[in-house]
Backbone as CSV, one residue per row, in Angstrom:
resi,resn,N_x,N_y,N_z,CA_x,CA_y,CA_z,C_x,C_y,C_z
1,UNK,235.432,152.614,69.736,234.103,152.363,69.218,233.956,153.053,67.856
2,UNK,234.019,152.287,66.834,233.821,152.828,65.497,232.335,152.728,65.127
3,UNK,231.847,153.795,64.536,230.441,153.773,64.145,230.286,153.012,62.833
4,UNK,229.392,152.057,62.775,229.230,151.301,61.545,228.562,152.144,60.457
5,UNK,229.058,151.979,59.268,228.505,152.737,58.130,227.458,151.852,57.453
6,UNK,226.250,152.349,57.443,225.174,151.578,56.815,224.882,152.161,55.435
7,UNK,225.024,151.324,54.437,224.758,151.767,53.068,223.537,151.062,52.496
8,UNK,222.721,150.479,53.369,221.546,149.754,52.854,220.507,150.707,52.295
9,UNK,220.348,151.881,52.912,219.338,152.821,52.433,219.714,153.372,51.061
10,UNK,220.959,153.732,50.863,221.370,154.283,49.579,221.431,153.183,48.517
11,UNK,221.735,151.972,48.913,221.792,150.886,47.937,220.403,150.525,47.454
12,UNK,219.406,150.651,48.298,218.037,150.346,47.879,217.502,151.423,46.950
13,UNK,217.887,152.648,47.150,217.362,153.744,46.329,218.027,153.784,44.955
14,UNK,219.273,153.391,44.872,219.981,153.436,43.599,219.475,152.319,42.684
15,UNK,219.241,152.672,41.438,218.742,151.692,40.472,219.906,151.011,39.795
16,UNK,219.739,149.757,39.426,220.802,149.089,38.667,220.978,149.703,37.278
17,UNK,222.085,149.404,36.665,222.400,149.996,35.374,221.415,149.623,34.285
18,UNK,220.986,148.373,34.264,220.051,147.961,33.207,218.708,148.619,33.371
19,UNK,218.303,148.917,34.634,217.026,149.573,34.840,217.093,151.029,34.415
20,UNK,218.238,151.684,34.632,218.414,153.058,34.126,218.332,153.060,32.615
21,UNK,218.945,152.047,31.967,218.905,151.970,30.506,217.479,151.821,30.006
22,UNK,216.692,150.980,30.662,215.303,150.759,30.245,214.485,152.027,30.463
23,UNK,214.681,152.676,31.587,213.912,153.889,31.888,214.247,154.996,30.898
24,UNK,215.536,155.190,30.638,215.929,156.247,29.703,215.519,155.914,28.279
25,UNK,215.563,154.649,27.905,215.140,154.240,26.555,213.652,154.494,26.377
26,UNK,212.859,154.134,27.382,211.411,154.371,27.300,211.115,155.873,27.257
27,UNK,211.858,156.648,28.004,211.641,158.097,27.989,212.009,158.680,26.631
28,UNK,213.082,158.190,26.034,213.473,158.669,24.709,212.467,158.288,23.641
29,UNK,211.985,157.063,23.705,210.986,156.626,22.726,209.695,157.410,22.906
30,UNK,209.296,157.627,24.136,208.095,158.421,24.392,208.234,159.856,23.917
31,UNK,209.395,160.428,24.124,209.623,161.801,23.663,209.613,161.872,22.137
32,UNK,210.204,160.882,21.479,210.216,160.880,20.011,208.827,160.710,19.453
33,UNK,208.031,159.816,20.060,206.673,159.588,19.559,205.805,160.824,19.768
34,UNK,205.926,161.450,20.943,205.131,162.635,21.188,205.574,163.804,20.302
35,UNK,206.869,163.912,20.035,207.351,164.966,19.133,206.844,164.735,17.720
36,UNK,206.833,163.481,17.276,206.281,163.175,15.962,204.798,163.461,15.876
37,UNK,204.065,163.195,16.947,202.627,163.494,16.950,202.382,164.988,16.892
38,UNK,203.164,165.772,17.663,203.026,167.226,17.632,203.403,167.758,16.262
39,UNK,204.434,167.187,15.649,204.827,167.623,14.308,203.706,167.323,13.299
40,UNK,203.068,166.163,13.429,201.988,165.800,12.517,200.819,166.751,12.689
41,UNK,200.490,167.104,13.929,199.368,168.013,14.188,199.664,169.390,13.604
42,UNK,200.866,169.899,13.827,201.208,171.215,13.289,201.279,171.202,11.765
43,UNK,201.720,170.082,11.203,201.770,169.971,9.749,200.364,170.018,9.181
44,UNK,199.408,169.304,9.796,198.026,169.359,9.331,197.428,170.753,9.487
45,UNK,197.741,171.410,10.592,197.192,172.759,10.800,197.736,173.729,9.766
46,UNK,199.021,173.656,9.480,199.592,174.607,8.525,199.160,174.287,7.099
47,UNK,198.993,173.014,6.755,198.543,172.677,5.413,197.093,173.122,5.185
48,UNK,196.251,172.971,6.218,194.871,173.437,6.068,194.813,174.958,6.059
49,UNK,195.750,175.606,6.728,195.751,177.070,6.746,196.175,177.605,5.368
50,UNK,197.057,176.896,4.678,197.513,177.365,3.359,196.398,177.181,2.337
51,UNK,195.667,176.063,2.414,194.591,175.826,1.459,193.437,176.739,1.778
C-alpha cells in the first residue's frame, strides 16, 4: 500500500511565473514612485529651509 502524494494544495498556492513577474514589477514601480515622491517632499523642505 503506497500512500498517494497529493500536490494539489501546493500547486494551488504557487503562483505562475508571469504572475510573479507582474507582482514584482508593480511592487518595483510602486517603490520607485513612492521614493520619488519622498525625494520631492524632502527637496521642497530643504529648499524652503535654505531660503
